[in-house]
Each structure stands twice: as structure tokens, then as C-alpha cells.
C-alpha positions in Angstrom: 24.7 -15.8 -23.1 23.7 -19.4 -23.3 27.1 -20.2 -25.0 29.0 -18.6 -22.1 30.2 -20.7 -19.2 28.8 -19.9 -15.8 32.3 -18.9 -14.6 32.8 -16.6 -17.6 29.4 -15.0 -17.0 30.1 -14.5 -13.3 33.6 -13.1 -14.0 32.1 -10.6 -16.5 29.2 -9.6 -14.3 31.2 -9.2 -11.1 34.1 -7.4 -12.8 35.3 -4.6 -10.7 34.9 -1.1 -12.0 38.2 0.5 -13.2 39.4 3.5 -11.3 38.5 4.7 -7.8 35.5 6.8 -7.3 33.9 6.1 -10.7 30.2 6.8 -10.6 28.7 4.7 -13.3 25.4 5.9 -14.6 22.2 4.0 -13.7 21.8 2.9 -17.3 25.1 1.1 -17.2 24.2 -0.5 -13.9 20.9 -1.6 -15.5 22.8 -3.2 -18.5 25.0 -5.1 -16.1 22.0 -6.4 -14.1 20.2 -7.3 -17.4 23.1 -9.4 -18.5 23.1 -11.3 -15.2 19.3 -11.8 -15.3 19.4 -12.9 -18.9 22.0 -15.5 -18.0 20.3 -16.7 -14.8 16.6 -16.8 -15.9 14.6 -18.0 -18.8 12.8 -15.5 -21.1 9.6 -14.5 -19.5 10.9 -14.9 -15.9 12.0 -11.3 -15.6 11.6 -7.9 -17.2 12.9 -4.4 -17.1 10.2 -1.7 -17.0 11.4 1.1 -19.2 9.8 4.2 -17.7 12.9 6.4 -17.3 14.6 8.8 -19.6 14.2 12.3 -21.0 11.4 12.6 -23.6 9.1 15.2 -25.0 5.8 15.9 -23.1 3.8 14.2 -25.9 5.7 11.0 -25.2 4.7 11.0 -21.5 1.1 11.8 -22.3 0.9 8.9 -24.7 2.6 6.5 -22.2 0.2 7.5 -19.4 -2.8 6.8 -21.7 -1.3 3.4 -22.4 -1.1 2.6 -18.7 2.6 3.3 -17.9 3.0 4.1 -14.2 5.6 6.2 -12.7 8.0 4.6 -10.2 7.5 1.0 -11.1 10.7 -0.9 -10.1 13.4 -1.3 -12.7 13.6 -5.1 -12.6 10.7 -7.5 -11.8 11.5 -11.2 -11.4 8.4 -13.4 -11.6 9.8 -16.5 -9.9 8.9 -17.5 -6.3 12.0 -17.6 -4.2 12.6 -18.0 -0.4 8.9 -17.8 0.4 8.4 -14.6 -1.7 6.2 -14.4 -4.7 8.9 -12.7 -6.8 11.6 -10.0 -6.6 11.2 -6.3 -7.3 14.4 -4.3 -7.6 14.7 -0.5 -7.9 18.2 0.1 -9.2 20.2 3.3 -8.6 23.7 4.3 -9.5 26.3 4.0 -6.8 26.3 7.6 -5.8 23.8 10.3 -6.2 20.8 8.3 -7.2 17.5 9.6 -5.7 14.4 7.6 -4.8 11.2 9.2 -5.8 8.0 9.0 -3.7 6.3 7.0 -6.4 9.2 4.5 -6.3 8.9 4.2 -2.6 5.2 3.5 -2.9 5.7 0.8 -5.5 8.3 -1.0 -3.4 6.0 -0.8 -0.4 3.1 -2.2 -2.5 5.2 -5.1 -3.8 6.4 -5.9 -0.3 2.8 -5.9 1.0 2.0 -8.4 -1.7 4.6 -10.9 -0.7 7.5 -9.9 -2.9 11.1 -9.5 -1.9 12.1 -5.9 -2.6 15.4 -4.2 -2.8 16.6 -0.6 -3.4 20.0 -1.4 -4.8 22.9 1.0 -5.2 24.5 -0.6 -8.3 24.1 -3.9 -10.1 26.5 -5.7 -7.7 24.2 -5.0 -4.8 21.2 -6.2 -6.7 23.0 -9.4 -7.8 24.1 -10.1 -4.2 20.6 -9.7 -3.0 19.3 -12.2 -5.5 22.1 -14.7 -4.7 21.3 -14.4 -1.0 17.6 -15.1 -1.5 18.4 -18.1 -3.6 20.9 -19.4 -1.0 
């Protein structure tokens, strides 16, 4: 991404979905957001918390013993912006994405601790939120 011009990156990231009514999976939305964040921020300024997916029970048990918490927002940006300590984004697909109670609690907790929080339906909504914060 460092070899791509800003205009090329924005064009790629903001590219409109082909076809009306296409409901892109949350994973595809996350990939799009990750490309944007990798372009915009230095390594270490943001991360994706990979606590989604279908796995065997043993996997979940192991993850829990390692400290993985259910509902942690999908993208955490560790840079202060617009008076906030950072940005926490819970990303959902455009249609049909449900927010769990644990996700709601995490967003509330981040907000209480001075973070900007966003429940974003699609990567474009998340990107617009970040751009608005940065003015």
C-alpha cells in the first residue's frame, strides 16, 4: 500500500459495489476497512480483533483461557483524534448484521473511557466516520 498513490487507494477503497442489492459479507467489509486502515495508519496504530468465525468448541475454550473476550470491537485505532483517546469500530455487513449484547457492552465501555465509537453498517460507513473525526 505504501507504493499506491493516495488517489488510487481512495478510488479502490471507495469503489462502489457492483449490482443493486448486493449484501457483502462482513468479512469482505472487514477486508476493505483493513486496506484503508493499513494505508492510513502506521503499523501498531490499529488492529483487528479476530474473535469471530465458526470453530470447534475446543478452540473457543482455548481462546477463553488465553483471555479472548467476546464482543470486542472489530477495529481498534490507538491514535487520539478530535479529543477522543482512540476509535473503536464494530463492523457489520450492510444488511442483516446483528449486534450482540456483549458487543453493545464493549462499545459502551470504550465510550465511557473517552473513545469515539461507531457501529458501522459496511466499511464505507466506518471510513466516513473516521474521515469526519479527522476533519
